[in-house]
VMD Tcl script that builds the backbone (N, CA, C; Angstrom):
set m [mol new atoms 303]
animate dup $m
set s [atomselect $m all]
$s set {name element resname resid chain x y z} {
  {N N MET 1 A -14.752 -103.700 -65.050}
  {CA C MET 1 A -13.746 -102.883 -64.386}
  {C C MET 1 A -14.450 -101.847 -63.501}
  {N N PRO 2 A -14.014 -101.708 -62.263}
  {CA C PRO 2 A -14.676 -100.773 -61.347}
  {C C PRO 2 A -14.442 -99.311 -61.744}
  {N N LEU 3 A -15.374 -98.476 -61.327}
  {CA C LEU 3 A -15.166 -97.031 -61.433}
  {C C LEU 3 A -14.056 -96.654 -60.466}
  {N N ARG 4 A -13.391 -95.551 -60.732}
  {CA C ARG 4 A -12.311 -95.097 -59.850}
  {C C ARG 4 A -12.530 -93.620 -59.543}
  {N N LEU 5 A -12.544 -93.302 -58.265}
  {CA C LEU 5 A -12.650 -91.926 -57.798}
  {C C LEU 5 A -11.362 -91.600 -57.059}
  {N N GLU 6 A -10.534 -90.731 -57.663}
  {CA C GLU 6 A -9.279 -90.324 -57.030}
  {C C GLU 6 A -9.471 -88.977 -56.354}
  {N N ILE 7 A -9.129 -88.942 -55.081}
  {CA C ILE 7 A -9.168 -87.700 -54.315}
  {C C ILE 7 A -7.725 -87.381 -53.958}
  {N N GLU 8 A -7.140 -86.482 -54.730}
  {CA C GLU 8 A -5.723 -86.143 -54.571}
  {C C GLU 8 A -5.598 -84.870 -53.752}
  {N N SER 9 A -4.846 -84.949 -52.664}
  {CA C SER 9 A -4.763 -83.842 -51.709}
  {C C SER 9 A -4.377 -82.516 -52.354}
  {N N GLY 10 A -3.487 -82.545 -53.333}
  {CA C GLY 10 A -3.024 -81.315 -53.960}
  {C C GLY 10 A -4.083 -80.589 -54.768}
  {N N LYS 11 A -5.190 -81.266 -55.044}
  {CA C LYS 11 A -6.254 -80.669 -55.845}
  {C C LYS 11 A -7.495 -80.345 -55.017}
  {N N ILE 12 A -7.393 -80.516 -53.704}
  {CA C ILE 12 A -8.543 -80.338 -52.824}
  {C C ILE 12 A -8.287 -79.185 -51.855}
  {N N ASP 13 A -9.205 -78.228 -51.847}
  {CA C ASP 13 A -9.123 -77.130 -50.885}
  {C C ASP 13 A -10.250 -77.170 -49.866}
  {N N GLY 14 A -11.248 -77.987 -50.113}
  {CA C GLY 14 A -12.379 -78.102 -49.197}
  {C C GLY 14 A -13.300 -79.220 -49.647}
  {N N LEU 15 A -14.322 -79.482 -48.853}
  {CA C LEU 15 A -15.257 -80.552 -49.187}
  {C C LEU 15 A -15.981 -80.294 -50.505}
  {N N GLU 16 A -16.161 -79.038 -50.880}
  {CA C GLU 16 A -16.795 -78.735 -52.172}
  {C C GLU 16 A -16.004 -79.354 -53.327}
  {N N ASP 17 A -14.683 -79.352 -53.212}
  {CA C ASP 17 A -13.853 -79.966 -54.256}
  {C C ASP 17 A -14.070 -81.473 -54.313}
  {N N VAL 18 A -14.265 -82.102 -53.165}
  {CA C VAL 18 A -14.570 -83.542 -53.134}
  {C C VAL 18 A -15.916 -83.788 -53.805}
  {N N HIS 19 A -16.899 -82.960 -53.494}
  {CA C HIS 19 A -18.219 -83.121 -54.107}
  {C C HIS 19 A -18.156 -82.905 -55.622}
  {N N ASP 20 A -17.279 -82.001 -56.083}
  {CA C ASP 20 A -17.088 -81.811 -57.527}
  {C C ASP 20 A -16.594 -83.100 -58.176}
  {N N LEU 21 A -15.646 -83.778 -57.527}
  {CA C LEU 21 A -15.123 -85.044 -58.070}
  {C C LEU 21 A -16.203 -86.118 -58.096}
  {N N VAL 22 A -16.967 -86.205 -57.030}
  {CA C VAL 22 A -18.041 -87.199 -56.964}
  {C C VAL 22 A -19.061 -86.943 -58.064}
  {N N ALA 23 A -19.382 -85.680 -58.302}
  {CA C ALA 23 A -20.387 -85.328 -59.309}
  {C C ALA 23 A -19.990 -85.779 -60.718}
  {N N GLU 24 A -18.702 -86.020 -60.943}
  {CA C GLU 24 A -18.229 -86.463 -62.251}
  {C C GLU 24 A -18.430 -87.963 -62.488}
  {N N LEU 25 A -18.776 -88.699 -61.449}
  {CA C LEU 25 A -18.987 -90.140 -61.617}
  {C C LEU 25 A -20.191 -90.395 -62.513}
  {N N PRO 26 A -20.068 -91.342 -63.444}
  {CA C PRO 26 A -21.198 -91.637 -64.323}
  {C C PRO 26 A -22.334 -92.313 -63.553}
  {N N GLY 27 A -23.544 -92.016 -63.982}
  {CA C GLY 27 A -24.702 -92.688 -63.416}
  {C C GLY 27 A -25.371 -91.975 -62.265}
  {N N LEU 28 A -24.755 -90.928 -61.733}
  {CA C LEU 28 A -25.391 -90.216 -60.626}
  {C C LEU 28 A -26.523 -89.342 -61.151}
  {N N PRO 29 A -27.638 -89.327 -60.453}
  {CA C PRO 29 A -28.720 -88.458 -60.903}
  {C C PRO 29 A -28.327 -86.988 -60.745}
  {N N ILE 30 A -28.915 -86.138 -61.555}
  {CA C ILE 30 A -28.598 -84.713 -61.544}
  {C C ILE 30 A -28.870 -84.094 -60.168}
  {N N TRP 31 A -29.813 -84.663 -59.434}
  {CA C TRP 31 A -30.192 -84.117 -58.135}
  {C C TRP 31 A -29.350 -84.674 -56.980}
  {N N PHE 32 A -28.346 -85.489 -57.309}
  {CA C PHE 32 A -27.517 -86.074 -56.241}
  {C C PHE 32 A -26.920 -84.964 -55.387}
  {N N GLY 33 A -27.061 -85.077 -54.094}
  {CA C GLY 33 A -26.665 -84.020 -53.164}
  {C C GLY 33 A -25.167 -83.786 -53.074}
  {N N ARG 34 A -24.819 -82.584 -52.702}
  {CA C ARG 34 A -23.417 -82.195 -52.519}
  {C C ARG 34 A -23.158 -82.054 -51.016}
  {N N ASN 35 A -23.315 -83.182 -50.321}
  {CA C ASN 35 A -23.110 -83.194 -48.873}
  {C C ASN 35 A -22.738 -84.612 -48.452}
  {N N LEU 36 A -22.302 -84.752 -47.208}
  {CA C LEU 36 A -21.840 -86.063 -46.741}
  {C C LEU 36 A -22.979 -87.058 -46.581}
  {N N ASP 37 A -24.191 -86.576 -46.301}
  {CA C ASP 37 A -25.325 -87.495 -46.215}
  {C C ASP 37 A -25.585 -88.157 -47.562}
  {N N ALA 38 A -25.548 -87.367 -48.627}
  {CA C ALA 38 A -25.727 -87.933 -49.970}
  {C C ALA 38 A -24.565 -88.862 -50.309}
  {N N LEU 39 A -23.362 -88.434 -49.964}
  {CA C LEU 39 A -22.180 -89.255 -50.244}
  {C C LEU 39 A -22.295 -90.626 -49.587}
  {N N SER 40 A -22.928 -90.684 -48.427}
  {CA C SER 40 A -23.056 -91.962 -47.719}
  {C C SER 40 A -23.893 -92.967 -48.505}
  {N N GLU 41 A -24.666 -92.507 -49.478}
  {CA C GLU 41 A -25.492 -93.392 -50.301}
  {C C GLU 41 A -24.919 -93.595 -51.701}
  {N N LEU 42 A -23.688 -93.189 -51.893}
  {CA C LEU 42 A -23.056 -93.245 -53.208}
  {C C LEU 42 A -23.092 -94.644 -53.817}
  {N N ALA 43 A -22.852 -95.655 -53.017}
  {CA C ALA 43 A -22.785 -97.031 -53.533}
  {C C ALA 43 A -24.127 -97.505 -54.084}
  {N N TYR 44 A -25.198 -96.846 -53.724}
  {CA C TYR 44 A -26.501 -97.198 -54.259}
  {C C TYR 44 A -26.702 -96.611 -55.658}
  {N N PHE 45 A -26.098 -95.461 -55.914}
  {CA C PHE 45 A -26.359 -94.746 -57.162}
  {C C PHE 45 A -25.384 -95.068 -58.294}
  {N N VAL 46 A -24.156 -95.457 -57.976}
  {CA C VAL 46 A -23.240 -95.852 -59.042}
  {C C VAL 46 A -23.689 -97.217 -59.555}
  {N N LYS 47 A -23.409 -97.487 -60.802}
  {CA C LYS 47 A -23.935 -98.709 -61.430}
  {C C LYS 47 A -22.922 -99.836 -61.517}
  {N N GLU 48 A -21.742 -99.629 -60.946}
  {CA C GLU 48 A -20.730 -100.681 -60.923}
  {C C GLU 48 A -19.847 -100.480 -59.690}
  {N N PRO 49 A -19.058 -101.486 -59.330}
  {CA C PRO 49 A -18.185 -101.341 -58.153}
  {C C PRO 49 A -17.336 -100.071 -58.256}
  {N N LEU 50 A -16.961 -99.545 -57.105}
  {CA C LEU 50 A -16.260 -98.265 -57.045}
  {C C LEU 50 A -15.011 -98.379 -56.193}
  {N N ASP 51 A -13.888 -97.932 -56.745}
  {CA C ASP 51 A -12.637 -97.811 -55.994}
  {C C ASP 51 A -12.447 -96.340 -55.663}
  {N N ILE 52 A -12.366 -96.022 -54.378}
  {CA C ILE 52 A -12.084 -94.660 -53.937}
  {C C ILE 52 A -10.642 -94.645 -53.457}
  {N N VAL 53 A -9.833 -93.777 -54.055}
  {CA C VAL 53 A -8.410 -93.711 -53.743}
  {C C VAL 53 A -8.096 -92.319 -53.213}
  {N N LEU 54 A -7.598 -92.253 -51.988}
  {CA C LEU 54 A -7.138 -90.988 -51.408}
  {C C LEU 54 A -5.636 -90.928 -51.559}
  {N N ILE 55 A -5.174 -89.936 -52.291}
  {CA C ILE 55 A -3.751 -89.796 -52.565}
  {C C ILE 55 A -3.172 -88.762 -51.617}
  {N N ASN 56 A -2.204 -89.209 -50.804}
  {CA C ASN 56 A -1.552 -88.376 -49.794}
  {C C ASN 56 A -2.566 -87.912 -48.746}
  {N N SER 57 A -3.138 -88.882 -48.045}
  {CA C SER 57 A -4.208 -88.585 -47.093}
  {C C SER 57 A -3.757 -87.697 -45.941}
  {N N SER 58 A -2.493 -87.757 -45.549}
  {CA C SER 58 A -2.042 -86.881 -44.452}
  {C C SER 58 A -2.087 -85.414 -44.883}
  {N N ALA 59 A -1.731 -85.135 -46.123}
  {CA C ALA 59 A -1.833 -83.761 -46.631}
  {C C ALA 59 A -3.294 -83.369 -46.811}
  {N N LEU 60 A -4.127 -84.330 -47.170}
  {CA C LEU 60 A -5.550 -84.052 -47.318}
  {C C LEU 60 A -6.143 -83.600 -45.988}
  {N N GLU 61 A -5.722 -84.224 -44.914}
  {CA C GLU 61 A -6.201 -83.812 -43.592}
  {C C GLU 61 A -5.817 -82.360 -43.298}
  {N N ARG 62 A -4.608 -81.982 -43.641}
  {CA C ARG 62 A -4.180 -80.592 -43.421}
  {C C ARG 62 A -4.992 -79.626 -44.287}
  {N N ARG 63 A -5.285 -80.017 -45.508}
  {CA C ARG 63 A -6.002 -79.124 -46.428}
  {C C ARG 63 A -7.477 -78.980 -46.064}
  {N N LEU 64 A -8.091 -80.065 -45.609}
  {CA C LEU 64 A -9.508 -80.010 -45.249}
  {C C LEU 64 A -9.735 -79.494 -43.836}
  {N N GLY 65 A -8.749 -79.681 -42.991}
  {CA C GLY 65 A -8.955 -79.409 -41.569}
  {C C GLY 65 A -9.384 -80.694 -40.888}
  {N N ARG 66 A -9.041 -80.813 -39.648}
  {CA C ARG 66 A -9.270 -82.061 -38.915}
  {C C ARG 66 A -10.747 -82.482 -38.905}
  {N N ARG 67 A -11.647 -81.548 -38.623}
  {CA C ARG 67 A -13.071 -81.892 -38.507}
  {C C ARG 67 A -13.634 -82.407 -39.834}
  {N N ASP 68 A -13.403 -81.668 -40.931}
  {CA C ASP 68 A -13.933 -82.093 -42.219}
  {C C ASP 68 A -13.274 -83.376 -42.705}
  {N N TYR 69 A -11.972 -83.534 -42.444}
  {CA C TYR 69 A -11.284 -84.757 -42.845}
  {C C TYR 69 A -11.870 -85.961 -42.108}
  {N N LYS 70 A -12.067 -85.824 -40.816}
  {CA C LYS 70 A -12.628 -86.937 -40.035}
  {C C LYS 70 A -14.037 -87.272 -40.506}
  {N N ALA 71 A -14.832 -86.254 -40.813}
  {CA C ALA 71 A -16.194 -86.489 -41.295}
  {C C ALA 71 A -16.165 -87.193 -42.649}
  {N N LEU 72 A -15.289 -86.752 -43.550}
  {CA C LEU 72 A -15.164 -87.393 -44.855}
  {C C LEU 72 A -14.714 -88.839 -44.710}
  {N N MET 73 A -13.685 -89.070 -43.909}
  {CA C MET 73 A -13.174 -90.428 -43.736}
  {C C MET 73 A -14.220 -91.334 -43.103}
  {N N SER 74 A -14.940 -90.832 -42.131}
  {CA C SER 74 A -15.991 -91.628 -41.499}
  {C C SER 74 A -17.055 -92.024 -42.520}
  {N N THR 75 A -17.435 -91.089 -43.363}
  {CA C THR 75 A -18.434 -91.371 -44.396}
  {C C THR 75 A -17.904 -92.402 -45.387}
  {N N LEU 76 A -16.672 -92.229 -45.851}
  {CA C LEU 76 A -16.093 -93.172 -46.812}
  {C C LEU 76 A -15.924 -94.562 -46.207}
  {N N GLU 77 A -15.527 -94.628 -44.965}
  {CA C GLU 77 A -15.383 -95.930 -44.291}
  {C C GLU 77 A -16.743 -96.598 -44.112}
  {N N ASP 78 A -17.769 -95.810 -43.803}
  {CA C ASP 78 A -19.115 -96.370 -43.674}
  {C C ASP 78 A -19.599 -96.940 -45.002}
  {N N ILE 79 A -19.319 -96.233 -46.099}
  {CA C ILE 79 A -19.701 -96.742 -47.417}
  {C C ILE 79 A -18.992 -98.071 -47.676}
  {N N ARG 80 A -17.706 -98.087 -47.420}
  {CA C ARG 80 A -16.906 -99.296 -47.666}
  {C C ARG 80 A -17.398 -100.473 -46.824}
  {N N ASP 81 A -17.748 -100.211 -45.573}
  {CA C ASP 81 A -18.065 -101.279 -44.626}
  {C C ASP 81 A -19.542 -101.654 -44.583}
  {N N SER 82 A -20.361 -100.945 -45.323}
  {CA C SER 82 A -21.796 -101.180 -45.238}
  {C C SER 82 A -22.154 -102.571 -45.754}
  {N N PRO 83 A -22.760 -103.398 -44.892}
  {CA C PRO 83 A -23.172 -104.742 -45.315}
  {C C PRO 83 A -24.578 -104.695 -45.905}
  {N N ASN 84 A -24.728 -104.069 -47.048}
  {CA C ASN 84 A -26.045 -103.863 -47.623}
  {C C ASN 84 A -26.396 -105.018 -48.545}
  {N N ASP 85 A -27.587 -105.568 -48.353}
  {CA C ASP 85 A -28.046 -106.690 -49.172}
  {C C ASP 85 A -28.853 -106.246 -50.389}
  {N N ASP 86 A -29.029 -104.956 -50.558}
  {CA C ASP 86 A -29.762 -104.427 -51.700}
  {C C ASP 86 A -28.984 -104.750 -52.973}
  {N N PRO 87 A -29.620 -105.349 -53.972}
  {CA C PRO 87 A -28.890 -105.703 -55.200}
  {C C PRO 87 A -28.374 -104.490 -55.983}
  {N N ASN 88 A -28.909 -103.307 -55.711}
  {CA C ASN 88 A -28.430 -102.096 -56.384}
  {C C ASN 88 A -27.197 -101.507 -55.706}
  {N N TRP 89 A -26.879 -101.975 -54.513}
  {CA C TRP 89 A -25.757 -101.440 -53.742}
  {C C TRP 89 A -24.468 -102.040 -54.278}
  {N N GLN 90 A -23.551 -101.190 -54.725}
  {CA C GLN 90 A -22.302 -101.657 -55.325}
  {C C GLN 90 A -21.181 -101.725 -54.290}
  {N N PRO 91 A -20.291 -102.697 -54.414}
  {CA C PRO 91 A -19.153 -102.768 -53.489}
  {C C PRO 91 A -18.220 -101.580 -53.687}
  {N N VAL 92 A -17.654 -101.124 -52.585}
  {CA C VAL 92 A -16.747 -99.977 -52.596}
  {C C VAL 92 A -15.461 -100.357 -51.875}
  {N N THR 93 A -14.325 -100.058 -52.494}
  {CA C THR 93 A -13.044 -100.199 -51.804}
  {C C THR 93 A -12.512 -98.803 -51.513}
  {N N LEU 94 A -11.717 -98.715 -50.474}
  {CA C LEU 94 A -11.129 -97.440 -50.065}
  {C C LEU 94 A -9.644 -97.681 -49.857}
  {N N THR 95 A -8.822 -96.924 -50.591}
  {CA C THR 95 A -7.372 -97.080 -50.526}
  {C C THR 95 A -6.731 -95.739 -50.199}
  {N N LEU 96 A -5.829 -95.728 -49.236}
  {CA C LEU 96 A -5.048 -94.537 -48.925}
  {C C LEU 96 A -3.647 -94.772 -49.458}
  {N N THR 97 A -3.165 -93.852 -50.282}
  {CA C THR 97 A -1.852 -94.026 -50.894}
  {C C THR 97 A -0.956 -92.848 -50.567}
  {N N PRO 98 A 0.357 -93.077 -50.628}
  {CA C PRO 98 A 1.282 -91.957 -50.455}
  {C C PRO 98 A 1.247 -91.058 -51.688}
  {N N LEU 99 A 1.859 -89.920 -51.566}
  {CA C LEU 99 A 1.942 -88.969 -52.663}
  {C C LEU 99 A 2.648 -89.598 -53.848}
  {N N ARG 100 A 2.102 -89.391 -55.057}
  {CA C ARG 100 A 2.771 -89.853 -56.271}
  {C C ARG 100 A 3.972 -88.969 -56.557}
  {N N ARG 101 A 4.990 -89.553 -57.064}
  {CA C ARG 101 A 6.196 -88.775 -57.413}
  {C C ARG 101 A 6.332 -88.684 -58.906}
}
mol reanalyze $m
mol bondsrecalc $m
mol representation Tube
mol addrep $m
């Protein structure tokens, strides 16, 4: 069963909150960076496939601001789309969902 990283807009006030969620994933080294460059290598450090779910992404954009939201989305899309042949690189899915009721 894949790991699941939920990024829910109502719980995010900035990129630091996203990095807090990432830091909770099992298998990451203690020195794993709290920045988008480190995040871009996430699929190498997790030990199983990863599902990243953005809940209410339109609200997330408002909460992060356009620049940070675009940077985060670009990084997450790059992780998802990376055609890496390294056997340690885990597949990543990215799902945008509406707000849960």
